[in-house]
N, C-alpha and C positions, 0 to 999 in steps of 0.2 A: 634516548633511542626509541623510535616508534616500535611498539610491540607488534604491530601488524606487518612489519617488514618480513620479507622472505629470507631464507637462509643465504641466498646469493647476495642480497642487499646488505645483510648484517656482516657478511664476510668482507665487505668493502668499507662500511661506515661505522661499525660498532667500536666503541672504546676510544675514539679519537680524543686526544688531549692536545690542543693547539697552544703554542707559546704566544707571547705578545706580538710575534712577527706574523702570525696568521698563515704559516706555511701550509701548502696543500699536501705534500708528502709528509708522512709522520716523522717527527723529529727523532734523531738518534742522540740520546743523552749518553755519550760515551764517557762516563765518569765513575770513579770508585766511590767517592764520598760526596757529601753535601755540606755547605757552609750554613752557619746559624747567625742570625742578627745579634744575638746576645747569649751569654751563658745561661740565662733563665730560659730562653727558647730551646736551647739544647737540652736542658734538664727536662723541660716539659715534653719534648718530643720523645725522649727515651722513656719517660713514664708512660706515655700513651700517644703514639703517632696517629693523627687523624688521616682521613682520606687525602691523597695527594701530598702527604708529608713523608719525606724519605730520609733515611739515616745513613745507609751504607748499601752498596750495590748487591751484597750478598743477602740483604734483607728485602730489598725492593728497589725499583728504578722506574721512572716514568715510561720509558720505552717498553720495558718488560710488562708493566701494568697495562699498557695498551693491548699488548698481545694477549694477556690473561683475560682481560675484559671481552675482547673480540671473540676468542675461542669459546669462552663461557656462553656468550650470547648465541653463537652459532650452534653449540651443543645443547642449549637449553638448560645449562647448569647455573646454580646460584653463584659459584665462584670457581676460580682455578688458581693453581700455583705452577709456574713454569720452571722447568728443571734443565740441567745441563745436558741431558740425553734421555732417550726413552728408557734405558735401564735405570737411570737415576730416578725416574718417575715410578717404575715398578718397585724398586727397592724402597723408596721413600713412602709410597702409599701403603705398603705392607708393614715395614718396620715401625712406622710412626703409630700404627694402630694396635700392634701386637705386643704381648708380654709373655713371659715364661708361663707355661701351663695352658696357653691358648691352643685351640685346634683350628686348623685350616684344611678345607677340602678343596682340591684343585684338579682340574682336568689334566690328564696324562700327556696329551698332545700339546706341547708348548715349545717355544723358541729355546734354544740351548741355554742362553744366559738366564732366562726365566727359570728353567729347570734347576740351574745351579743355585739360585737364591732359595728355591723351595727345598731342594734336596740337601744342600750343603750348609747354607748360611743360617736359615731360620732354625733348624734343629740344634745348632750349636748354642742357641739362646733359649732352649727349652720349649720351643714351639713344635707341637705335633702336626705333621703334614700327612694327609691321606690322599692318595691319588685314585681317580676313577676314570673310566672311559667317558669322555665328555658328551658323546652322542647318545649314551645309554642312560635314560632318565631313571631307570630302576636302580642303577648304581649310585646316582646322586641321592635318591630317596633313602637308600640304605645307609649312606655315609654321613649325610647332613643330619646329625642327631642333636638333641639339646646339649648346649655347651659349646657348639661350633661358633667360633668368633667370626670367621670370614670364609667365603668361597671365592676362588680365583680361577679365571679361564680366559682364553682368547676367544672372542666371538667367532672368529674364523681362524683355524689353527695354521701355524707355520710348520711345515710346508705343504701339508696334505689337504688343506682347505676343507677341514671338517668343521661343521658348525655346532654350536651349543645353543639349545633352546633357551634364550635368556629369560623369557617370561616364566617358563615352567620351573627353571632352577631358582629364579628369584622368589617364586611362591614358596618353595621348599625352605629356602633360607630365611625368608621373612617369618615363617611359622616358628622358627627357633631363635629368632633375634640375631641372625648372622648378617654381616655386611656382604653385599655382592660387589666384587671388584672385577671389572672387565677390561682386559687389554684389547683395544678396539682398532689396532693399527691397520689391519687388512680391510676392515669395514669402512674406514675413513669417516671424517665428520660429515661428508656429503650423504652417505647412506646410513649413518648411525641413527638408531632409535633406541639406544640401550637404556637411557634414563627413563624414557617413557615406558619401556618394557620391564622396568623394575630394578635396574642396576642402581647401586648407591654411589659407586665410584667408577669413573671412566678414565683410562690412561691412553695416551698417544705417544708414540715416538714421532715427534715433529720432524725428525730427520728424514722421514719418508715422504708421504704425499703432501704434507703441509709446506715444507720447503719445496719439494717437487723438482729440484734441479741439481741435487747432489752437492750442495754447497756447505751446509752447516749441520752440526749436531744440536739436538734440542728435544725436549719432552714436556709433557704437561699432565697434571693430575686435576681432574674435575669432580665436583660433588657439591654437597651442601656447604654453605658458608661456614658454619660452625666447625665442621670437620677440616675444611681447608685452612682456616685461620687459626684454630686452636689445637689441631692435631698435626697436620702436615707442615704448616709454616714454621712452627718452632723447631721441629726436627730438621727440616731442610736448611733453614738459615744457620743453624748451629753446626751442621755437618758439612756444609759447603756445596750443596748440590744445585744451587740456583743457576738459572740461565743467564748468559752474558747479554748485555744490552745490544751489542752488534748482532748476535744471532737472533735475538728477539725481533730486531728490525727486519732482518731477512725473512723471518717467519711471518711477520705482519704483511709484508709485501706478497709472500706466497699465498696467504689466505685470500687475497683479492682475486686470484685466478683459480683457486682450488676447485670450485664447482665446475667451471668450464673444462679444466684439465681432467678431473677425475671422471666426469661423465663421458668425455671423448675416449679416455683410456678404457673405460668399461665397455663401451660400444665396440671398440677394436678388439678387446679381449674375447668378446662373444663371437665376433667374426673369425678370429683366429681359431678359437676352440671348435667352431663348426667346420672350418676348413681342415683341421687336423684329425677330427674324429673319424675313426675307421682307417687311418693311414696304416699300411702294412708294416711300417717301421716302428710303430708304437704299440705297446701292449695295452695302454689305456690313456685316455685324456681325462683329467680331473678339472672340472670347472663347474661351480655351483649354478651358473646360468644355463647349463645344458640340462634338458629333461633326463638325461642318463645319470646325472649325479643323484645319489641316494637321498640327498637332502635338498633337492631342487625346490620343493614346495616351501620348506622352511626358509630358504634363502630369499625367495620371492616375498614371503610374508614378513620376514624380519628386516630385509634390506631393500627389497624392490629391485635388486640387481645381483648379478653374479660377481661383481667387483672387477678389479684391475689385474688380478693374478690368475694364472692357471698352472697346472703341473702336468707333465707328460712322463710316462714310463717308457723309456726307449728300449727297444728290443736289443738283446746282446749284453744286458747287465751293465757293469761299470765301463767295460771296454767300449760298448756301443754308445753309452752316454758321452764318454769322452770324445769319441770320433764325431758325434753329433755336435757337441759344444765347439770343438776345434774347427768345424766346417762353417760355423755361423759367421756372417760378415757384418750384419747390422746389430745383432744382439751382442752386448758386451758381457764377458764373463766377470762377474763380481758378486759379492754377497749382499749388496744393498737392494732396495726395492722402492717403488713409488716415484721413480725418476722420470723426467721427460724423455730420457733415452731408454730403449728396451734393454732389459738385463736378463741374464741367465745364470742360474746357480745350481751346483750339484750338492745338495744338502748332506748326503752321506759322508762326503769327504771334507766339508767346510763347516757350515753352521751347526750341524748335528754330529760331527765326527767323533766327539767325546763319548757319545752314547754307546753302550754295549750293543753288539750285533743283534742280540735277542730283542732288546728294547726297540731298536730301529725297525726290526721286522714286525713287531707288535704294532708300532705306530704307522706302518705302511711306507717307511722311508727305505725304499728298495735301492739296490745298487744302480738301477737304471733311471731313478727318479730325477727329473730336472724341473726346477721351479722357474717359471717365466714371468717377469714383471713387464707389463706392456706399457710402452711409452706413447709419445705423441706423433710417431712417424705415420706415414701412409699405411693403412691396413694391408693393401695389396703388396707393398714392398716387404712387410714383415712376413706375410704368408709365403711369399716367394723365397725369402731367406730360409725359413724353417723347412719348407718342402724341399728346397735344394739341398740342405744339409742332410735331410732324411734319405734322399736318393743316393747319397754317398755311403750309406751304411753297408 
């Protein structure tokens, strides 16, 4: 791979492994296992598999390896391990590195399943988890003490679009020898600069923008080669969280158009946010690309964009939010995001419904909050759909 290639070019050409047939589209190796020429070759491969030597699909597969190499090249990581879902990536990245007695400091504003791992699963195994308000650097400074093993946060939180200053938190973590683990799904590989800003580990739910068309589950953990191959890989291959070859092939094809799709979606998200800001049917519009967002400057410095999602707080609390959602025609009500189709979610009753009301209030997940994932439709059509629904409140 030419190191001078841009991200868009790497997303098309990096990691290609062609068979003897010289196929143009990446080959789908839909196989569970691999045959050996001799018993001696099987023995040697189990002792130490070399590059492009495979044993079992749970351990590795040529199609999966192409996806891992390509996303690593795009992210600027040494290596990657592809997983069955985004949550398999979160669980694997943390569980593989942590032991009883370790301390983790995490941002409080997280996706519901991430909170479950940190609040419920890790403490069962003797891991101490301390939560802070991610946007408050003083809280990170107080909590990231010597002995902290890792810090974990979403670079842009779900669903309130709160940013964490990656470089500042990374400096605090580095000072005490802690690993910086960043869930980067809202930022996308297109706008991500997390590794350059000090992250040690980056996680994606490939289910979202990388697939981009609502077809398959997948995830990926990226970082230094030693961590990926000596820490993550043994844990994942023995616990069964590897990505299927078919889903890896879908993700590979998704990467080819990722840059074009995400930039178009972000441009539309900004247009939608501008059109909705000040609408009397909304108590607030939350979008990091708007100057009104309290972390607009950080978003521009860290991402160079406001991203593909926005949130609106509909007047009339839950009843108003439900009337708004039910009046939408183009936006589909679902809990996914990053799709070519525009999607709408009511976090308080779906993705974050298990949280106590006081915690929802603290995180800003109000009864009227609606998360909007912007797709590839015409911006004017989306704006008309949203404004038409708001007029019916």
